Every structure is written in structure tokens, then in C-alpha cells.
N, C-alpha and C positions, 0 to 999 in steps of 0.2 A: 385545744386544739386550733378552737377558734380564735385565740387570741394570738397564735403564732400565727396564722392565716392573716388577720387584720393587720399585725406589725408590720410581716410581710408585704403586704400591699402598700401601705404606707410609705415604708421607706421605697420600695418601688416607683413611685408616685415621685417623692422628693426624688430620688433620681433622676428620671426624666424631666422634671422638671428646672434643675441644675443643670442639665445638657441643654436645654431647650434656651433657656437664659442666660449663656454662657455662649450661643452660637454668633457669630459674627454679625455686623450689619449688613443689608444687600443695598446695592446700588440704589440710588435715585431712580425713580421709574420715570420713562417717558425721552424726551429726545431734547439736548442743549446744544443749541448755534449760536457757533463761536464768527461772527463775520459771514452766516450762511453756511460755514461747514459742522457738518450735525455731528454728533456724541450721542449716540444709543445707551441709556441707561448709565450715563457718566458716572465716574465712582474716582474721589482720590483727588491728586492735583495736577491741574491740565496749565502749563502756559501757553500766555497770550501777549500781545501789545499793547501798550496805550492805543487807547480810542478803539478798541476793541466793539463791537457790537455785540451784548451778550444778550440772548433771546432765549427766555429759560421757560421750556415747556415742560420740566419733571415737578416732581412731588415735593422737592429740597430745596431751599434756602442756597445759593450759591453765593459764597463770601468773596469777595474782591481783594486781593495780598498787592500792598504798595511793591515786595520785591519778587525774585523769580523766587519756584521752588516754594509757592507759598510761606514765603518770610515774611517780615516785618508785620506793620499793623494792618489789619482788615480795614480796608478805606472806601468799603460800598459793599453794598449785597441788592442781589437782585434776586425778588422773590418768585415764588411759583407762579407762573400765566403771566410774567411781567418782563418785559423787554428794557434795555437802556445801555448807552454807552457808557464805557467801563476805562479809567485812565488805570490802571495795575498792570503789574506784569505778570499776573499768575491767577488760578482762578481754584477753590475747593469748594468741592459738593462732596456730600455722601450718600 
């Protein structure tokens, strides 16, 4: 009986781990400012104009894309707690 309980406990623990590991990633924590416009806990692709001032106050890297809709090459990154002007048309952040 103990062996059955031990196997059942192991299977249950493995199932819980699989569920937690498969859960989607959350948005970046913090604030992303694009030309002073705040985006709280941003996630995904954001459109912008070339020359936008990106102030990344989140815990994730912001990837600047050459094209709209986060297409094209990543031409720059703005690390957490850094700010810079960006010449892309879109920004992706997790």
C-alpha cells in the first residue's frame, strides 16, 4: 500500500510541475515610457516612431525592430533601468 501511495504522490508532483512549467510567461514588471507615455507591465509588440525616447523601467530587455509589427531586424536594445533614443518602428518586450 505504501508503494502505491508513493507512486501516486510522485505522479501528482510530476503533473503539477508540468502544469507550472507550461504556464505562459508574464508581462515585464515595471513601467516602459515611450516619449513619456507610460505603459505599465508591458508585454508584446508596441508600435513607435523613429526617434522615440525609450525609458525602460522594467525588468526585461526592450528589443527595437527596424519594421512595424516587430518585423525586420532587431537594431537596438534598451536594457532594464536604461533609456535611449531608438530609430525603429516597433518595440518588443516580454
